[in-house]
N, C-alpha and C positions, 0 to 999 in steps of 0.2 A: 608416473601411474598413481592414479587416485585409489589409495585400499580402505581409504575409512572417512568416517562425517567428521566435517569440519563443528566442531562444536560453538563458536563464537556464532556461525553461519544458522545454525539451528537457535542457538537461545536469544538473538537478534530477531529471527522470524517467530520465535514463540513468543516473546514478548511485544511486540506489533500484534500478534493475534490475542494475546491476553488482551492486550488494551481494545482491540474491536468489540472481543466478546462481551466484556465489559460495559461497551457502549450499547452492546443490542440489550443488555437487561435493563436500559436506561439507568442506568448507576448514578450518571455524572450530573444527567436532569433533575434527577433526584437530589444529588448532592446541592444542586445549583437551587432550588429550591429552598433548602434548608439555610444553606449559605449564599446567600445573594450576592452579587457582584462583588465574591471574592477571586482577588487575582489571580489564585492559582486554580480556581476550579474551572476561571474562564478561559486557561490553557486549553483546555479540554471541549472546546467548540470550535468552529470555524469561523474567520474573521469574517465579518458580514461581507465586505469587499476587498480594500486595499490594505494590505499590510500580511503578519505572520504571528500567528499562534503555533504549540506547540501540536494542536491537532492537525495542521495543515501539513505538517511533516509526515503523518503517518502514511497515506498514501505514496508520495515518494519512496517513503520507506518499503512500502510493500512491494513496489514494482523493482526497486533496485534490488531486493533481496531476493526474487523472482528472476531476475539475471543473473543471478551471484548462485542459485539453485541449477538455472539453466545451462551453464556451464559446467556445473560438475555433474550434472547427469550426463551431459551429453559427452563429456570426455571418460566417463564413466564406460559411456558405452562403447566408444573409440578403442579404448583399449583393451574390450572385450571383443572386439572383431569386426565392430560395426562399421561403416562409413556414412560419413555427410549425405550420398545420397540415398541409402538405406533407412537414414532418420527421417529426414524429410516428412514420408507417408504418418508417421509418429507425431510429431511437432503440429503438422495441420490438423489429424485427430483432437491434439490437445486443444490446440486454439479454435478448434470450432465448437468443441464442447466447453470450452470457457464463454465463447460466445455465447452458446444455449441456456448455459447455468446465469448469465448477467442478465441476459433479456428476460429470463424465465422468474427471477428475482426481483425484475420489475413487476410483472405480472403477479405474484403472489403479492407484495407490497399494495399495487392498486386493486386486489380482489378482482382482476377481469384480464383478457388478455389484452394488452398493449405494446407496441412497438417503441421502445425508447433504448438508449445507447450511454446512458451515463453511468453504469455499474462499473465499480474499478477493474472486476473480472472482463466485461467488455471490452474494455481498451486494452489488458491485459493479454487480451486474443491477438490483437493488432501489434503490438511491442514484441510481442514474442518472437513472432514470423521474422521480423525486420532485426530483433536483435540475434536470431540463430541464423539468418543470411551472414551476420558479420562476422560470425564467431571465427571464423577462418581467416580471418585477414589481419593486419598489423596490428598492434596496438595506436601508433599514431594516424593509420586511416579508419580505423574504429571511433578514435575523440572527432576527428573530421568530419565523417559520419555524423555523427549525435551534434555536432556545431550547425552544419547545414541544414538537417531537421529542425534545428531552433530558428534558425535567420530565416529559412522557408516560412513557418510558421507564423514569425512575427511580421516579415513582408504581407503576409497573406492579410493581416491585421489592419497593418498600418499604411500598405499603399491601393488599398480596395477602396473602390468608393460606388457603391454599392447604394443608394437613395434608402435612407432608415436604419443601411446598417454599415456605416463608415464612419462612425466614432471607437478605436482600437479599444479605449479603456474605461466606456459606458456600459452599464450592464444592459442586457437584450437590445443594444443597438452597434452588435460589433460583427465582424465577418464570420468569427464562431454562432453566433446565431442566426444570421442570415442560412449556414449552413445546415442547423438545426430545422428548421422551418424545411429547407428542401429535402432533409433526409427523412424527420419524423411528421412534419407539419405543425410541429409546436416547440414551443421553448419550455426548459427546466422552470421550473417557481424557485429554485437556490441558484438561477443565473448558469446553471453546468454547461459546459459544453462537449459534443460526443469530439470533435474533431480536436481533442485535447490530445488522442492518442499519438499526432503528430509529436509537438511538443517531451510529450513525457518518454516518446520511446526512447528519448536521452537517457531517463533515469533508468530504464532496464539495460540497454547496453553499457551505462557506467556501471551497473551492477556484475554486468559479465565479465567487465575487465577490472572489477576489483578481485572477483572469483580469480582471474587467471592471476592476477597479482598474490594473494593467497598462495594458490597452487604453485605456481613456477618459482617464487621469491627462495631462495638459500635461507636469510637469513631473516627473522621476526622482527628486527629492528629496522630493516628494510621496509617491510609491511605496514611497519607502525609509522615509518617516518614519511612512509606515499599517502597512506589515508591522511594523514593529516596536515600534509602539505596541499593536497587538493581538496581538502576539507574546508581550509583556511584561504584558499584562493576562490572557492565557488563561494563563499560566503562575503569575502571583500569584492568579487566583481558583482556579485547578484546585488547586493546592498548599494554598492554605486550604480549600478545603470539605477535603481530605484531613485538615487538621490540626484541622477543625470535629468530624470524625466523618462521613465519606463518604469511604472508600477508595479511592485509586487501584488501581484491580483492571482491567487491561487486558480477560480471558479473559470479562469481562461487559459492556464498554465503560460504568465507572460513568461519572456524571457527572463528577467530577471528572478521572478519567484523560480522557475524551473534550477535556474544556475544556483541561486540562493538556497533553498530544499536540499538540493544534490550534497552543497558543500555541508549541509549540517547533518545528512545521514551520514556522509563521509566519517565527521567525526565521532557521530554515534557508533559508527561499525570502528572505529581505531579502539573505542573504549572497549568494546566487547571483546575485537581480537587481542589489545592488552591482558583482557580479564580472563580470556581462557587459553591464550597460546602455553601456556603450560599445563603440567600435570594436576596441579591445583589450582584452583583458580583464589583470585584476590578476595571477591567478594560470592561465595555461592549463593545460586539461585534454587529457589523451590523447584523440585523436578517435574512438578506440571507445567511448566512454564515450557523445559524439554519436549514436553509430551505433546504440547501446542505447535512445536515446532514443526514436529516430523510427520503430523499429521492435517498441516495447516490446509487445503483445501476444502478437505471434507470438513472439518470444524468450520472454517467461514460459511460454508452453504449451508452446515447444522445449524448456528446459531442467528442466520441470518433469513432463515426459512423458520423452521420449528420453534426457534425462538420468540419473535414476535409475534407469532402466528398463534401461539400454543402454550409454550411453556411459562411464559411470564405470567399471561393470565390463570391458567390450573394451578400455578406456585402460589400465587397471591390467596387464592380460595382458601386455601389450608394457613399461610404465613399470616398474612392479612386478617383472617378471621379469627385466627389466633388471640394476634394483637390485640384486638377491637376487644375481645374480651376481658386482658387483662387494661385495657382503658390508654393504650398507646395510642399515639396520635396516627392519622394515615399518613401524612408525610414522613416520618419514623418509619411506620411501616411497609413503605413502597420501598425506602432504602434498605431493609431487612431484608424486602424479597428481592430484590436487585441482586444481594450478594449472595443470596442462598440460591438462584437460578445460576450465578457465578460459576458458585462451586458444584454446583450439579453440571457444566459443561464441563468444568474442570475435572470432575470425576471420571466424564465420558472419556476424554484425553487421557487421562491416565488409565483408564485401564484397558484403552484400546493400545498404547503403548505396550502394556506389559504383558497383553498377549499376543503381541508383534502384528498386529492388525492394523497397516497401514493403506490407506486407501488416496489411490494417486487418479490423476487423467493420463 
């Protein structure tokens, strides 16, 4: 029976949301302007096409921790008397809202009505349904289903022979791009693919399995060894496939990328679990990280809409104006403004947490 929250899950989710919030304030771009070509800073940007940076792990982490949260919320409701059948309407409603919010964020970003399916929430709306359907089945069957989805996506790219879209590892000339033209009549400027929800459903399934391992294991050591083992396996197989000719490409969620990124996230979750599996963490984190994790969807929607649309600019009127008066350069002023806005978002998250206001779908 699930009777309490899992700190490692909340902190990991909060960690991801904090990093995404920082991106929404343009913090990484402002740091890059001040320190161009810095290796550490470049890790907070996506690889242009082939390869893997730290930032390429954030979306897989988001999907996997959503899967873990799905497992815990589902089994908590089952413990309280619900059944899978009665939970389906709730899951479908949540997925519909995720889809609408995801497409709505594209409209806000474009400042006009558009139909675009590249947002992580839109992807999650599909992967949530798949992961929930598989929750009741055994671990081997869920793993098999996730691998089948990966092989399906890989086969569609490699074996399709559609004129102009038959180059599986070339930007805008692959099967995913064909589907984008079919679904939306347009291509993403950044080579993102809408049907990435097929392979990345594996991330949500694996996240749910990690939740199951944490919930049902009787030993902390078993959980840590399992996460480490799965993580190492995923990284080795993913990079091995890259070496063998299936390149690691996040923008099309190739087979090698999905496995390698899933491995890295498993390793990261092992570190978080090791840190918070005891009553007193080895390395304590600020409380606001936990606050981000407890209100993840609302905070994400807030900084992806209000942040870039209004808050960043409104804050700079005062922060930038003051720093200009004391002759601080514009690049430094923009960096300071990013930190101020990030502090405001963090303050909102903490205030909501302190007053037990949790907004979920």
